[in-house]
C-alpha positions in Angstrom: -10.7 -18.6 2.2 -7.2 -16.6 1.0 -8.8 -13.1 1.3 -10.1 -13.9 5.1 -6.7 -15.0 5.6 -5.4 -11.8 4.7 -8.0 -10.2 6.8 -7.2 -12.1 9.5 -3.2 -11.7 9.1 -4.0 -7.8 9.0 -6.0 -7.4 11.7 -3.7 -9.4 13.6 -0.5 -7.2 13.2 -2.3 -4.0 13.5 -3.3 -5.3 17.4 0.1 -6.3 17.9 1.3 -2.9 17.0 -1.4 -1.0 19.0 -2.2 -3.3 21.8 0.6 -5.7 22.9 3.7 -3.0 23.2 1.0 -0.8 25.2 -0.3 -4.0 27.4 3.0 -4.9 28.3 4.1 -1.2 29.6 1.4 -1.1 31.4 1.5 -4.6 33.4 5.1 -4.8 33.5 6.4 -1.2 33.5 9.9 -2.4 34.9 10.4 -5.9 32.7 8.7 -5.0 29.9 10.4 -5.7 26.4 9.6 -4.0 23.3 9.8 -5.3 20.0 10.7 -3.2 17.1 9.2 -4.7 13.4 10.8 -2.7 10.2 8.4 -1.6 7.6 7.7 1.0 5.2 4.1 2.5 4.8 4.3 5.1 1.9 5.2 3.2 -1.2 4.1 3.6 -4.7 3.9 1.2 -7.8 2.9 1.3 -11.3 -0.9 1.3 -9.8 -0.1 5.1 -9.8 3.0 7.2 -10.3 5.4 4.5 -9.2 8.1 3.1 -11.6 7.6 -0.8 -11.0 5.4 -3.5 -10.5 4.0 -4.5 -7.0 5.6 -7.5 -7.1 9.1 -6.3 -7.9 8.9 -3.8 -5.1 7.5 -6.2 -2.5 10.4 -8.6 -3.7 13.2 -5.8 -2.9 11.9 -4.9 0.4 11.0 -8.6 1.5 14.9 -9.6 0.6 16.2 -6.9 2.7 14.8 -7.8 5.7 11.7 -6.2 6.1 9.1 -7.3 8.4 6.2 -5.5 6.2 5.1 -3.5 3.5 2.2 -1.1 2.7 1.9 0.1 -1.2 0.0 3.3 -0.9 -0.6 4.3 -4.0 -2.7 7.6 -4.8 -6.7 7.3 -4.3 -6.9 3.2 -5.0 -6.5 0.3 -3.7 -4.7 -2.6 -5.7 -8.6 -4.3 -6.1 -9.7 -4.1 -9.5 -8.8 -4.8 -13.1 -6.5 -2.7 -14.5 -4.4 -2.6 -17.6 -1.5 -0.4 -18.7 0.6 0.2 -22.0 3.9 -1.4 -22.0 5.4 1.3 -23.4 4.3 3.4 -20.5 5.6 1.1 -18.2 9.0 1.3 -19.8 8.9 5.1 -19.6 8.5 5.6 -16.2 12.0 3.8 -15.5 14.1 5.5 -18.4 16.0 7.3 -16.2 17.6 3.9 -14.5 17.5 2.2 -17.8 14.9 0.4 -20.1 14.0 -3.6 -18.9 11.2 -3.2 -16.7 9.0 -6.0 -18.4 12.2 -7.9 -19.0 13.1 -8.1 -14.9 9.6 -8.8 -14.5 9.1 -11.8 -17.0 12.7 -13.0 -15.2 11.7 -12.6 -12.0 8.3 -14.1 -12.1 8.1 -16.3 -15.1 5.9 -16.0 -18.3 3.1 -17.7 -17.0 2.5 -14.8 -14.1 2.9 -11.8 -16.9 -0.3 -11.4 -18.4 -0.4 -9.3 -21.6 -2.7 -8.6 -24.0 -2.8 -6.4 -27.6 -5.1 -3.9 -27.6 -5.6 -1.2 -30.7 -2.2 -2.2 -31.8 -0.2 -1.7 -28.7 0.7 -4.3 -26.2 -0.7 -4.0 -22.5 0.1 -5.5 -19.4 -2.6 -6.6 -16.7 -1.5 -5.2 -13.1 -1.9 -7.9 -10.6 -4.1 -7.4 -7.8 -3.0 -7.7 -4.1 -5.3 -10.8 -3.4 -3.3 -12.4 -6.5 0.1 -11.4 -5.4 0.4 -11.5 -1.6 0.2 -15.3 -1.4 4.0 -15.4 -2.8 5.4 -13.1 -0.3 3.1 -13.2 3.0 4.8 -15.5 5.7 3.0 -15.6 9.2 5.5 -14.2 11.9 7.9 -13.5 9.0 6.4 -11.1 6.4 3.1 -9.1 6.1 1.3 -6.7 3.5 -1.1 -4.4 4.5 -3.8 -2.4 2.5 -3.2 1.5 2.1 -4.1 4.5 -0.1 -2.8 7.6 0.2 -5.5 9.9 0.3 -4.6 12.7 -2.3 -6.6 15.6 -1.8 -5.9 19.5 -1.8 -6.4 23.0 -0.8 -6.5 25.7 -3.4 -3.9 23.8 -5.4 -1.4 23.0 -2.3 -1.6 19.2 -2.1 -2.2 17.2 0.8 -1.6 13.9 1.1 -1.9 11.5 4.0 -1.6 7.4 4.2 -4.5 5.5 5.4 -3.0 2.4 6.5 -4.9 -1.2 6.6 -7.9 0.6 5.3 -10.0 -1.8 3.5 -12.0 0.1 0.7 -11.2 3.3 -1.3 -11.4 6.5 -0.1 -12.5 8.9 -2.3 -10.7 12.4 -1.0 -12.3 15.6 0.3 -10.4 18.5 -1.6 -10.9 22.6 -1.4 -13.0 22.1 2.0 -12.7 25.5 4.1 -9.3 25.4 4.8 -5.8 23.2 4.6 -6.5 22.0 8.4 -10.2 21.5 7.8 -9.5 19.5 4.4 -7.2 17.4 6.6 -9.6 17.2 9.3 -12.6 15.7 7.0 -10.5 13.4 5.1 -9.1 11.7 8.7 -12.7 11.9 9.4 -13.6 9.2 6.5 -11.0 6.7 7.5 -12.5 7.3 11.1 -15.5 6.6 9.7 -14.3 3.7 7.7 -12.6 1.8 10.7 -15.8 2.5 12.9 -18.0 0.6 10.5 -16.2 -2.4 9.7 -14.7 -2.7 13.7 -10.8 -2.7 11.8 -8.2 -0.6 13.5 -6.4 2.0 11.1 -4.3 4.8 11.3 -3.7 7.6 8.9 -0.4 10.0 8.9 0.4 12.8 6.6 3.1 12.3 4.2 5.7 14.9 3.3 4.4 17.8 5.2 6.6 20.2 3.1 4.1 20.3 0.4 
């Protein structure tokens, strides 16, 4: 039921962005009022090469007045069981000082933080989007959107593109004819998924300076 609710909210969000403003401008071009929503579509977490837990990052954005957020980790959606060594977690934020686990527990409580010992090392389970989304989403106030940074390359040149509102992980196409054609091949994968599922999606190119 929760997953269905998330899907409905996300679909409404995308329809709002793509249709509401456009319809208003077409039907009432002289009087239309545009409402802007503040959000971020390119954000990483411990699920790829970010330096904090998804919940901590979401909390930061929500408490600072953002309307929506897309966590776009590299070539993965936060929808499976993943464990990470606590030592590796702490190393991610070494330059900013230790205490990542301590801050995580302090914010969400011991009952929320799941750990285990494997081969003599402590590990923490990374919570999935279906688990943490109910803590943050509020209709009309704050929305989480599924996203993936499709991280491909051509002759070792990085090609990173964000798929927004994607519902299934997309395996990137790499080294396909040229940089442009590699981009095109990955854009087609997003479009094919959007058409198959009947869900609007958009894709943007990240850090084109690459």
